[in-house]
C-alpha positions as CSV (number, residue, x, y, z in Angstrom):
1,M,0.0,0.0,0.0
2,K,2.9,2.3,0.6
3,V,4.3,1.8,-2.9
4,I,0.8,2.4,-4.4
5,F,0.5,5.6,-2.3
6,K,3.9,6.8,-3.6
7,N,2.9,6.1,-7.2
8,L,-0.4,8.0,-6.8
9,L,1.5,10.9,-5.3
10,K,3.8,10.9,-8.3
11,A,0.8,11.0,-10.6
12,I,-0.7,13.9,-8.7
13,G,2.6,15.8,-8.8
14,I,3.0,15.4,-12.6
15,M,-0.6,16.5,-13.1
16,C,0.0,19.6,-10.9
17,Y,3.2,20.3,-13.0
18,F,1.2,20.3,-16.2
19,I,-1.7,22.3,-14.7
20,I,0.9,25.0,-13.6
21,L,2.3,25.1,-17.1
22,N,-1.2,25.5,-18.5
23,F,-2.0,28.3,-16.0
24,A,1.4,30.0,-16.9
25,Y,0.6,29.8,-20.6
26,T,-2.4,32.2,-20.1
27,R,-0.5,34.6,-17.8
28,M,3.1,34.6,-19.1
29,N,5.0,35.2,-22.3
30,T,5.6,32.1,-24.5
31,D,9.4,32.6,-24.7
32,R,9.8,32.9,-20.9
33,L,7.5,29.8,-20.5
34,I,9.7,27.8,-22.9
35,N,12.8,28.8,-20.9
36,D,11.1,27.7,-17.7
37,I,10.1,24.4,-19.3
38,E,13.7,23.8,-20.3
39,V,14.8,24.6,-16.7
40,F,12.3,22.1,-15.3
41,S,13.4,19.4,-17.8
42,G,17.0,19.9,-16.8
43,I,16.1,19.5,-13.2
44,F,14.2,16.3,-14.0
45,L,17.1,15.0,-16.0
46,V,19.6,15.6,-13.2
47,I,17.3,13.9,-10.6
48,G,16.8,11.0,-12.9
49,L,20.5,10.4,-13.5
50,V,21.1,10.6,-9.7
51,M,18.3,8.0,-9.2
52,L,19.9,5.7,-11.8
53,E,23.3,6.0,-10.1
54,I,21.7,5.1,-6.7
55,A,19.9,2.2,-8.3
56,Y,23.2,1.0,-9.8
57,K,25.0,1.2,-6.4
58,K,22.2,-0.4,-4.4
59,D,21.1,-2.8,-7.2
60,S,17.5,-1.6,-6.7
61,G,15.0,-2.0,-9.5
62,K,12.4,0.4,-8.0
63,S,14.8,3.3,-7.9
64,A,15.9,2.5,-11.5
65,I,12.3,2.6,-12.7
66,S,11.7,5.9,-11.0
67,G,14.9,7.3,-12.5
68,I,13.7,6.2,-16.0
69,E,10.4,7.8,-15.4
70,L,12.0,11.1,-14.5
71,L,14.2,10.9,-17.7
72,V,11.0,10.3,-19.8
73,L,9.4,13.3,-18.1
74,S,12.4,15.6,-18.8
75,M,12.5,14.4,-22.5
76,H,8.8,15.1,-22.8
77,S,9.1,18.6,-21.4
78,L,11.9,19.4,-23.8
79,S,9.9,18.1,-26.8
80,I,6.7,20.1,-26.0
81,N,7.6,23.2,-28.0
82,H,8.9,21.1,-31.0
83,I,5.8,18.9,-31.2
84,I,3.4,21.9,-30.8
85,T,5.1,23.8,-33.6
86,F,5.6,20.8,-35.9
87,Y,2.1,19.2,-35.6
88,K,0.3,22.5,-34.8
89,Y,-1.4,21.3,-31.7
90,D,-3.0,23.5,-29.1
91,F,-0.6,24.0,-26.1
92,R,-3.2,23.7,-23.4
93,F,-4.8,20.6,-25.0
94,Y,-1.5,18.9,-25.5
95,L,-0.5,19.5,-21.9
96,L,-3.9,18.2,-20.7
97,V,-3.6,15.0,-22.7
98,S,0.0,14.4,-21.6
99,S,-1.1,14.9,-17.9
100,Y,-3.8,12.3,-18.4
101,V,-1.3,9.9,-20.1
102,F,1.1,10.1,-17.1
103,A,-1.8,9.7,-14.6
104,I,-3.1,6.6,-16.4
105,Y,0.4,5.2,-16.5
106,Y,0.8,5.6,-12.7
107,V,-2.7,4.2,-12.0
108,L,-2.0,1.1,-14.1
109,K,1.4,0.7,-12.4
110,S,-0.3,0.8,-9.0
111,V,-2.9,-1.7,-10.0
112,I,-0.2,-4.1,-11.3
113,I,1.8,-3.7,-8.1
114,Y,-1.4,-4.4,-6.0
115,T,-2.3,-7.5,-8.0
116,K,1.3,-8.9,-7.7
117,E,1.5,-8.3,-4.0
118,K,-1.9,-9.8,-3.5
119,R,-0.9,-13.0,-5.3
120,E,2.3,-13.3,-3.3
121,Y,0.4,-12.8,-0.1
122,L,-2.1,-15.5,-1.1
123,K,0.8,-17.9,-2.0
124,S,2.3,-17.3,1.4
125,L,-0.9,-18.2,3.1
126,S,-1.2,-21.4,1.0
127,D,2.4,-22.3,2.0
128,I,1.5,-21.8,5.7
129,S,-1.5,-24.2,5.4
130,E,0.8,-26.9,3.8
131,I,3.4,-26.4,6.5
132,V,0.8,-26.8,9.2
133,K,-0.5,-30.0,7.6
134,E,3.0,-31.6,7.4
135,E,3.5,-31.9,11.2
136,P,6.5,-29.7,11.9
137,V,7.1,-31.4,15.3
138,K,8.3,-34.6,13.6
139,K,10.5,-32.6,11.3
140,E,12.1,-31.0,14.3
141,A,12.6,-34.4,15.9
142,K,14.2,-35.7,12.8
143,K,16.4,-32.7,12.7
144,R,17.4,-33.3,16.3
145,R,18.1,-36.9,15.5
146,K,20.2,-35.9,12.6
147,T,22.1,-33.5,14.7
148,K,22.6,-36.1,17.4
149,K,23.9,-38.6,14.8
150,V,26.2,-35.9,13.5
151,V,27.4,-35.2,17.0
152,K,27.9,-38.9,17.7
153,T,29.9,-39.4,14.5
154,N,32.0,-36.4,15.3
155,E,32.7,-37.8,18.9
156,D,33.5,-41.2,17.4
157,E,35.9,-39.7,15.0
158,I,37.5,-37.6,17.8
159,K,37.9,-40.8,19.9
160,K,39.4,-42.7,17.0
161,E,41.9,-39.9,16.4
162,T,42.8,-39.7,20.1
163,K,43.4,-43.4,20.2
164,K,45.6,-43.3,17.1
165,T,47.6,-40.5,18.6
166,I,47.9,-42.4,21.9
167,K,49.1,-45.5,20.1
168,K,51.6,-43.5,18.2
169,D,52.9,-41.9,21.3
170,N,53.1,-45.3,23.1
171,K,55.0,-46.8,20.1
172,K,57.4,-43.9,20.2
173,E,58.0,-44.4,23.9
174,E,58.5,-48.1,23.4
175,K,61.0,-47.5,20.7
176,T,62.9,-45.1,22.8
177,E,62.9,-47.5,25.8
178,T,64.1,-50.3,23.6
179,K,66.9,-48.1,22.3
180,V,67.9,-47.2,25.8
181,E,67.9,-50.9,26.9
182,V,69.9,-51.9,23.9
183,K,72.5,-49.2,24.7
184,K,72.6,-50.4,28.3
185,E,73.1,-54.0,27.2
186,D,75.8,-53.0,24.8
187,K,77.6,-51.2,27.6
188,A,77.3,-54.1,29.9
189,K,78.6,-56.5,27.3
190,K,81.6,-54.3,26.6
191,E,82.3,-54.0,30.3
192,N,82.1,-57.8,30.7
193,D,84.4,-58.3,27.7
194,V,86.9,-55.9,29.2
195,K,86.8,-57.7,32.6
196,K,87.3,-61.1,30.9
197,E,90.3,-59.7,28.9
198,N,91.8,-58.3,32.1
199,K,91.3,-61.6,33.9
200,V,92.9,-63.5,31.0
201,K,95.8,-61.1,31.0
202,K,96.2,-61.5,34.8
203,G,96.1,-65.3,34.5
204,T,98.7,-65.4,31.8
205,S,101.0,-63.1,33.7
206,R,100.7,-65.3,36.8
207,A,101.4,-68.5,34.8
208,K,104.4,-66.9,33.2
209,K,105.7,-65.9,36.7
210,E,105.2,-69.4,38.0
211,E,107.0,-70.9,35.1
212,V,109.9,-68.5,35.5
213,H,110.1,-69.3,39.3
214,K,110.0,-73.0,38.6
215,E,112.8,-72.7,36.0
216,E,114.9,-70.6,38.5
217,T,114.3,-73.2,41.3
218,K,115.3,-76.0,38.9
219,K,118.5,-74.1,38.0
220,V,119.3,-73.6,41.7
221,E,118.6,-77.2,42.5
222,K,120.9,-78.3,39.7
223,K,123.7,-76.0,40.9
224,T,123.3,-77.4,44.5
225,R,123.4,-80.9,43.2
226,K,126.6,-80.2,41.3
227,T,128.2,-78.6,44.3
228,K,127.2,-81.6,46.5
229,K,128.7,-84.0,44.0
230,E,131.9,-82.0,43.8
231,V,132.1,-81.9,47.5
232,E,131.6,-85.7,47.8
233,K,134.3,-86.3,45.2
234,N,136.7,-84.2,47.1
235,D,136.0,-86.0,50.3
């Protein structure tokens, strides 16, 4: 209803514009009136261009249509003098007819807008009845179930991922522990090998010493035996 009211106000304004021009034709000079019409047409042209720029920025169809309407009005105002002189029409009659044309256009536009809006409103009402018949409570329950399923699946995935990460961490810890144990075993083996080698070396040195001692004792015994024999011979 607001859009229709605006269109009707536009129609009334355009009719008042043409009525003022008609009234000025009887009281003013024609040259001055033509200059005033050109000024009005320039104003309408500027406003129409501004409206088109606003429509382009906001991507609005309504403002674009209103800008086009103002451009048409400005072109019509500029062409009044040319059409009257070329076709030899009466100035007052031509302005009266043009005011009726613009008024009829805006009335038809408001009627079309009203019918479109009424159809859309009735369609919305029919959609509401269909939505009420389809039991929206079950739909909400289904949506909740779906959300619960989604939440469960997400929780399961998170649990799986956490288990995988824990397994990986445990495997890494086991590997590090086995490496440490292997290093400890290698150190113990090396220490045992060193101890065995030292024992073997000690044993060989003792055996050598015993052999040398035995050889020396044997030599001493031989010498003593010789001396005894020599002493016995002398006696």
